[in-house]
N, C-alpha and C positions, 0 to 999 in steps of 0.2 A: 286582671287576668286570673282565671280560676286555676286551682291546682292541676286539674285535668288538662287544661290548655297549656299550662307551663310544661307538663310532662311531654305532651305532644310536640311542643316547640323544641324541647330539649332533644328528643329522639330525632326530629327532623334535622336540627342543627348538626348533631353528631354524624348523621348519615351523609349530609352534604359535605362536611369536612373530610370524612373518610373517602368519599368519592373524588373530591378534589385532590386529595393526597395521592390516591391511586392513579388518577389521570396525570398528575405531575410526574409520577414515576414512569408511566408507560408512554405518554405523549409529550411531556415537557422536557425539562432539563435531564439529559442522560447522566448515568452514573459516572461515566468517564467523560472528560472534557472534550470539546469540539476541536481543539487545536493542540498539536504536539508541542509547539513552542508558544507558551502563553503570551509572550511579549509581541508576537507577530499575529495574534488572533484577529486584530482589527483589519488586517489585510484580506482576510478570507471572506469570500462570498458563498452563498448557498443557492441551490436550485433543486426543485422537486421534479422528478420524472414520473408522471402519472402512468399507472397500469404497466409498470415494467415487470416482466416475468423473470424471476430469479430461479436459478438452478435448472433451467430447461435445456433441451438438446439443440445444438447448433448444426444446421445443415450447411456445411461449407460450400461456398460458391453460389448460394442463394441468399443474398443480403436481405431481400424482402421478407424472408421467413424468420429473421431474427431482428427486425427493426426495433422491437421493444422487448428484447430478450428471447431466450430459446423456447422451443416448443414444449408445452406442458409444464412450464415454469410456474412459480407461485408469486402472486403480487402481494405486497404488504397490505394493500387495501382490503384484500380478502381475509386478512387476519386481524382486521379492525385497527390498522395503523394508518398513519399518514403516508402519502406516496413516497417512494424511494427518494432519499436525500443524497445529493452529491455536493462537493465543495471544491473551491478552486481559488487561486490567486492569479490574476492576469496583469502582465506588465508589457511594456514595449510599444511598438508603433504599428497599428493595423493598416494594411493596404487592402483596398476593396475593389471588387469588380463592378461592372455596370449595374448590377442588382443590389449593390451595397453589402455584399458578402465578403468576409475576410479571406484572403488568398495567401497569406504569408504566416500562417500559424505554426508555432512549435509547441508540441505537447510534451510535458515532462511528467512521467508517471512515477509514483512513490515506491519506495522500497518496503520490505516486509513489515516493519514496525513504524514506518514513517508516514508523513502526509505532506501536503503542499507547503506547510510552514517549515518543516524539517528540510525539505529540498531547497527551499528559498534560503534558509539559514546557512546551508552549506555552499550553495552554488551562486547565489546572487551577490553582486558586487557590494562590498562594504559591510558584509555580515561577519560575525565572529567566527563562523564555521569555515570561512575562506582559508584560514591558516592551515587547517587540517587537510584541505584539498590542494594545498600549494598554490593558492590563488583562486580568484573567482572564475566561474565558467560562463555565467550569464550577466549581461549588463551592457551599458554603452561602450562600444568598441571592443567587447570581450569576444571569446570564441563563439558564443551565441549572442550576437549583437542586437540589443534591443532597439537600436536605431533602424535596423533592417527587418526585425521580426516581431510579431505579436506572440509573446511567450505565455503559455498557460500551464501553471503548476497545478496538478489535480490531486485530490484524495482518491482512495480506492474504497469501493464498497466493503464494509465490514470492520472499519477502524476509523478512529478520530472523527472528522466532520461528516463522513458519509454514514448512511444508515448501518446499524450494527446490532448484534445480539444484546449488548449491554444497554441499549436504549430501553429495554424492558421485556422483550420477548424471550431473551435468554436462549435456551436450547429449542425453543419453538420457532426461532428464526429460520427461514428457508436456507438450506445449504447452498451457498453460491459457488460459482466456479471462477477460474482465472479468466475465462472468456467474458463473464459478466462484468468484471472490473472494467474492461475496455468498452463494452457495448453501452454500459450506463454512462460513461464519460463521452462516448460518441454522441449520445443524445444531448448531453450538455453542450458540446461544441456546435452541433447542428441546430438545435432548437433555441437555445438561450443566447449563445455567443455569435451565431450566424456565420460559422466558419465553413467555407466552401472547399477549402483545400488545406491539408496539413503538409507543410514543407518538410518537417522533421518530427519524428517520434523518438524520444530518447528517455533515459532513466537508468538508474543503477539497480543491480540485483533483481528484485521482483519488478522494479520499474523497467528493467531491461527485458524481462520476460514479457511484459505488456507491450513493449515496443515491437517485438516479433508478432504478437497477436494483432496489434493495430494493422500491420501490413498484410496479415492473412485474412482477417475479416473484411478489410476495406482496401483492396489492392489498388483501386483507382482513386482513392481519397488521400492516400499517404504517398508522398513522393520519395521520402528517404527515411531510413531508420539508423539509429546509432545505439544499439544495446551495449551497456557497460556492465559486464559480469553477469549476464543472464544465460539461460539455457532454454531449449525448446521441448524438453521432456524431463520429468523428475526421475533421476536415476535411482537404483535400489539403495545406494549408500545415503543419498540425501533423504529419501523416504524413511529410511531406518532412523536417521538422526531426528527428523521432525516427529516421527511416531514415538521415539523415546522421550522427546520433550513433552508431547501430549500426555503420555503415561505418567510422567513426573507431575504434571499439573493436576491430573485426576487423582493422584495418590493422596492429596490433601484430604483429611477427614471431613473438612467443611464442604468439599465437592462431593465426596462419596456419600455422605449422610443425607445430602439434599438432592443428589443426582443432577447437580448443576443448577438447581432452582434455589439460589441463595440470595436473590435480590431483595427479599423482605428483611434481610439482616443488615445491620450497619456495616460499613466498609471494612472496619477492623475485624469483622467476623467472616469475611469472604475468604476463599481459599488462597490467601496471600502467601502462605508457605509454599503451596504448590506452584504459584507463579514464580517465586524465587528459585525453586528447584528446577522448573522448566527452563528458565533463562540461564541457569548455571550449566545445564546439559548442553544447550545451544552454544553458549559462549566458550566452552572448552576448546572447540576446534575453529573458532572464528579467526584467531591469529595463528601464525605459523608456530609449530612446536619449537623451532629453533629460537624464535623470539621469546616464547614463554620460558624456555629453559634458561634464558639470560636474566629473567626476572627473579627477584628474591621471593621466598615463600610469603614474606610479610605483604608483598604486593599481590601475589597470586591468590592468597586466601580471601581477599576481598571479593573475588568472583566465584568462590566455592560455596556450595550450599551446605548449611548446617540446620538441623531441626531446632537446635538450641544454641545459637551462636554466642560467642563470648568476645568481647573487645571488637576488633576490626574484622572478625570472621563474617564473610558474606555481606560486608558493608555496602558494596555497590549494588546489591540486589534489592535492597529495601526500596529504593526509588522506583524500580520496575514494578514492584507490588503496588505501590501507590498510584502509578500512572496507567497501568494496563488492567484489563479484565481477562480472566482465564477463559471464559466462553468465547470471547472475541478471538483469542489466539487459537483455541481449539478449531474454530471454524476456518481460520486462515490456514492452519496446517492441513485440514481435510481438503481444502481447495487444491492444494498442491498434489495430493494423492492421485487425482484424476487428470492431471495436466500432461498432455502429450499432443503436440502438433507437428511432430517430425514428418508425418506423411502428408502434411499440408504446406510445407515450405515452398513447394513448386508454384504455389499461387502468388507468392510475393513478387511484385513488379518493382518495388521501391529499390533505390540505390541503398547499399548496406555497408556501413563501416562497423565491424564488430570489434569491440575492445574487451579484453579479458585478462584477468590476473593469472599468470601461468602456474602459480603455486596455490591457487585457491583450493581450500580443503572442503568447501561446502558445494560449490557449483563448479564442476571440474572443467579444466581447459580443453580436455579431449572432446568434450561434448560441444564446445564452441567450434572446434575444428570441424566436427561432423556437420554442424548446422551450416557453416560457411560453404561447405562443399555442395549443399543442396539449394543454396540461394544464388541465382544467376548473377555473376559479377560481383559477388560479395568479397570484401577485403577484411581479413582478420589480422589484428595487431595485438601482441601480448607484451606483458611486462611482469617482472617479479617484484615482490615486496614482502618484507617481514610482517607487514600487516595482513597478508593473505587476503581473505574476502573483504575485510574492512577497507582495503586500498581502493575499492571500486569508486569511492567518492572523488579520489584524485585522478582517476583513470584518464579523462580527457587532457589534463595537464601533463600526464606522464608520456603521452604520445601526441603532443601538441602539433607537431608538423603534419602528421597524418590528419588530424582534425581540421586544421586550417585549410589544407588541400581539399578535404571533403566538403567543408562549408562553402568553398569557392565553387565547387561543382554544383551544389544545391542552388546557389545564388544565380548561376548561369541558366538554370532550367526555366 
């Protein structure tokens, strides 16, 4: 081989390697992992929804208009990406109609920072998270009985196993809405899993928010909802909180200097301090103040942000910086800014059992009361807990008698 040919071969090889590395960053393994609980990753399955329009306008009452997302939304394909990815874990016993379609599905939507593996970890029988919830919620013979129902734990667009900014697009990712969460998973249930009827839509926190949306967007598809700690519009105090969190994340010089385009840098050069700051802002009001006041400062300081921590200062926040991406959470917070379906609750035909923590400091109980008034036949049950918003995970067990009665009503339908 001549020297000239060797030079050409070298240039070609370097170019190919560069392109392969770039492709791996944008189209291959994402910067953040695909499952919140790594030990449960093998349970998760994936599905791609072609030509789904993200961030579009939804014409309520006209399901045909948003079958594949809202009007004037942006597809990932148009940005040079693979089609929208969704993810799920399915358990239980499917019952089918004469066309082979499933008619006994329960869909469990995830909370703000969670995914299907986290909800499975907390709610499914035999998991370590059961203790925090005061027992399992889902499983053979449990409140949501897998002998009777086909249960689908889903991820939501924008985090973990679903398509998200940290897959490579960063701040060029289309801004999704809370409505997109549900509609993308509707396509999963309809097209991949062949679900003809959802017997129950439930979830905690943001998962509860999605439960309301399921019944608004698809009133004839969803027979019952059980939102646990959700609201139907983001009130000014909640928006204030999450905008403060966003500002904290953006305050990191690594984010400011790159304007959010930091994916060419190694993970330890990402805005990790900003991530820790943001989680600290959010966590301050997650538990009741009375509960916090009973903790020692040595305990509390592990949740407090420090630019230059010493010892155990901010110790709990380090894992957050490792596991999450700032842009992913900025997008999630923005989605909440535009969320308001209060004027659409009259569209809900589903039976509704609304469970809420009465001393929740993030998503207020008064808002759940207002939502219950607007949904025909809805029942609201509340309970107090020193864990405040974090008590949502144990919500069904805290009002077990009401849930048992509600599930009996659903079964008789």
